[in-house]
Backbone as CSV, one residue per row, in Angstrom:
resi,resn,N_x,N_y,N_z,CA_x,CA_y,CA_z,C_x,C_y,C_z
1,MET,71.008,85.997,76.738,70.353,85.506,75.577,68.935,86.074,75.520
2,VAL,68.502,86.504,74.333,67.182,87.100,74.119,66.201,86.012,73.736
3,LYS,65.095,86.012,74.424,64.072,85.019,74.132,62.983,85.700,73.305
4,TYR,62.688,85.141,72.156,61.659,85.693,71.273,60.343,84.952,71.480
5,GLN,59.255,85.737,71.451,57.928,85.139,71.556,57.220,85.226,70.208
6,ASN,56.378,84.280,69.992,55.559,84.304,68.787,54.534,85.438,68.936
7,CYS,54.284,86.195,67.865,53.344,87.321,67.912,51.935,86.883,68.284
8,SER,51.526,85.706,67.881,50.174,85.250,68.189,50.003,85.000,69.684
9,ASP,51.096,84.812,70.411,51.001,84.625,71.851,50.628,85.918,72.566
10,THR,50.918,87.054,71.954,50.667,88.330,72.620,49.279,88.884,72.336
11,ILE,48.592,88.326,71.353,47.254,88.817,71.022,46.252,88.164,71.969
12,VAL,45.494,88.993,72.629,44.494,88.515,73.569,43.131,88.979,73.083
13,GLY,42.175,88.092,73.067,40.822,88.471,72.667,40.603,88.289,71.180
14,PRO,39.437,88.708,70.718,39.102,88.516,69.308,39.934,89.428,68.417
15,SER,40.050,89.041,67.169,40.809,89.867,66.234,40.054,91.158,65.957
16,SER,40.739,92.132,65.418,40.120,93.430,65.168,39.016,93.333,64.132
17,VAL,39.107,92.418,63.175,38.074,92.254,62.164,36.774,91.774,62.813
18,ALA,36.860,90.803,63.704,35.666,90.297,64.380,35.057,91.367,65.273
19,THR,35.871,92.187,65.904,35.373,93.255,66.765,34.599,94.281,65.962
20,VAL,35.094,94.660,64.809,34.393,95.626,63.966,33.055,95.050,63.521
21,GLY,33.036,93.761,63.124,31.792,93.125,62.716,30.784,93.079,63.842
22,LEU,31.221,92.765,65.020,30.339,92.702,66.172,29.799,94.085,66.501
23,THR,30.646,95.074,66.459,30.208,96.442,66.717,29.195,96.876,65.671
24,TRP,29.411,96.524,64.416,28.483,96.859,63.352,27.130,96.195,63.587
25,ARG,27.157,94.924,63.979,25.892,94.220,64.247,25.151,94.851,65.421
26,GLN,25.878,95.198,66.449,25.241,95.839,67.602,24.641,97.180,67.194
27,TRP,25.419,97.938,66.418,24.951,99.249,65.976,23.697,99.093,65.117
28,LEU,23.713,98.151,64.205,22.569,97.917,63.336,21.364,97.443,64.145
29,GLY,21.598,96.563,65.086,20.502,96.075,65.927,19.857,97.188,66.733
30,LYS,20.673,98.053,67.310,20.126,99.174,68.082,19.416,100.163,67.172
31,GLY,19.979,100.387,65.984,19.336,101.286,65.033,17.982,100.769,64.595
32,LEU,17.895,99.479,64.327,16.617,98.888,63.936,15.612,98.929,65.085
33,ALA,16.087,98.721,66.303,15.193,98.788,67.468,14.634,100.207,67.621
34,LEU,15.481,101.215,67.436,15.016,102.601,67.520,14.032,102.918,66.402
35,LEU,14.328,102.446,65.206,13.432,102.665,64.069,12.080,102.011,64.313
36,LEU,12.086,100.809,64.849,10.840,100.113,65.155,10.050,100.868,66.225
37,ALA,10.738,101.349,67.246,10.063,102.109,68.304,9.470,103.398,67.744
38,ASP,10.220,104.084,66.878,9.712,105.314,66.271,8.519,105.029,65.368
39,THR,8.577,103.927,64.637,7.464,103.550,63.762,6.220,103.246,64.581
40,ARG,6.410,102.535,65.681,5.263,102.250,66.556,4.697,103.538,67.141
41,SER,5.561,104.455,67.544,5.091,105.727,68.095,4.329,106.524,67.044
42,LEU,4.851,106.548,65.828,4.186,107.270,64.749,2.840,106.637,64.433
43,PHE,2.790,105.313,64.363,1.528,104.627,64.101,0.525,104.921,65.209
44,GLY,0.973,104.886,66.454,0.089,105.198,67.579,-0.442,106.620,67.510
45,LEU,0.407,107.549,67.095,-0.017,108.944,66.952,-1.064,109.081,65.854
46,LEU,-0.849,108.406,64.726,-1.816,108.463,63.628,-3.156,107.859,64.026
47,VAL,-3.116,106.767,64.779,-4.358,106.145,65.262,-5.089,107.090,66.211
48,THR,-4.344,107.754,67.090,-4.942,108.712,68.022,-5.606,109.858,67.265
49,TRP,-4.917,110.397,66.270,-5.473,111.497,65.475,-6.744,111.060,64.744
50,GLN,-6.723,109.848,64.182,-7.894,109.345,63.467,-9.076,109.200,64.417
51,LYS,-8.839,108.642,65.596,-9.900,108.462,66.587,-10.461,109.804,67.044
52,ARG,-9.576,110.763,67.281,-9.995,112.090,67.713,-10.869,112.756,66.647
53,SER,-10.438,112.642,65.404,-11.202,113.223,64.295,-12.575,112.570,64.174
54,GLN,-12.616,111.263,64.295,-13.881,110.533,64.214,-14.809,110.912,65.372
55,ASP,-14.271,111.002,66.576,-15.080,111.373,67.744,-15.661,112.778,67.589
56,ARG,-14.874,113.703,67.083,-15.363,115.079,66.907,-16.415,115.156,65.810
57,PHE,-16.250,114.344,64.770,-17.271,114.303,63.716,-18.586,113.787,64.292
58,GLU,-18.528,112.726,65.078,-19.739,112.181,65.687,-20.355,113.164,66.666
59,LEU,-19.542,113.877,67.414,-20.043,114.889,68.345,-20.769,115.995,67.594
60,ALA,-20.264,116.358,66.416,-20.884,117.413,65.621,-22.260,117.008,65.106
61,THR,-22.505,115.723,64.975,-23.789,115.251,64.424,-24.870,115.060,65.487
62,LEU,-24.531,115.224,66.754,-25.515,115.021,67.822,-26.522,116.160,67.853
63,ASP,-27.782,115.808,68.109,-28.818,116.836,68.210,-28.868,117.394,69.631
64,ASP,-29.683,118.439,69.804,-29.746,119.141,71.096,-30.233,118.230,72.225
65,ARG,-31.185,117.341,71.941,-31.704,116.454,72.975,-30.617,115.512,73.481
66,THR,-29.826,114.963,72.561,-28.749,114.047,72.946,-27.663,114.795,73.711
67,LEU,-27.354,116.011,73.273,-26.367,116.818,74.001,-26.834,117.095,75.426
68,LYS,-28.125,117.372,75.577,-28.688,117.639,76.914,-28.590,116.391,77.782
69,ASP,-28.861,115.219,77.194,-28.753,113.957,77.935,-27.313,113.705,78.394
70,LEU,-26.361,114.093,77.584,-24.945,113.900,77.928,-24.402,114.993,78.843
71,GLY,-25.162,116.081,79.000,-24.706,117.179,79.846,-23.681,118.072,79.163
72,ILE,-23.795,118.160,77.846,-22.858,118.987,77.068,-23.636,120.147,76.465
73,SER,-23.145,121.346,76.670,-23.806,122.500,76.074,-23.440,122.596,74.598
74,ARG,-24.263,123.323,73.860,-24.006,123.498,72.441,-22.698,124.259,72.207
75,SER,-22.409,125.238,73.039,-21.168,126.009,72.877,-19.936,125.151,73.189
76,ALA,-20.058,124.271,74.186,-18.938,123.371,74.504,-18.714,122.390,73.356
77,ARG,-19.823,121.922,72.766,-19.702,121.034,71.615,-19.041,121.757,70.445
78,ASP,-19.472,122.973,70.163,-18.889,123.748,69.056,-17.411,124.013,69.295
79,TRP,-17.042,124.286,70.545,-15.640,124.537,70.894,-14.793,123.287,70.618
80,GLU,-15.299,122.128,71.019,-14.559,120.879,70.825,-14.481,120.497,69.344
81,VAL,-15.552,120.677,68.630,-15.583,120.311,67.208,-14.668,121.209,66.383
82,ALA,-14.492,122.447,66.788,-13.662,123.397,66.031,-12.165,123.129,66.183
83,LYS,-11.770,122.321,67.172,-10.341,122.034,67.371,-9.794,121.172,66.234
84,PRO,-8.545,121.409,65.850,-7.929,120.521,64.852,-7.645,119.139,65.469
85,PHE,-7.521,118.143,64.618,-7.378,116.761,65.087,-6.120,116.527,65.919
86,TRP,-5.093,117.325,65.737,-3.843,117.093,66.474,-3.865,117.699,67.869
87,ARG,-4.881,118.494,68.182,-4.961,119.132,69.491,-5.907,118.346,70.394
88,ALA,-5.449,118.045,71.600,-6.259,117.264,72.547,-7.326,118.124,73.191
């Protein structure tokens, strides 16, 4: 005699619909985390560039006496001021 089992008895774990939803949520969560990290990195880079530009502008306005007090030669100051803001 053949014994039949109910199909629901053979399914183990969550249904395929719930698995897809969970995978989608995980994927979205990781994507948002990466986007947030990239945004923070970009913001940090922009802040660094702004600070560098401001520091070089202030360095350019220093007179010879102040440069001498700081131990910076005029040529070293000119070299630093001539650099673009993205270069360290």
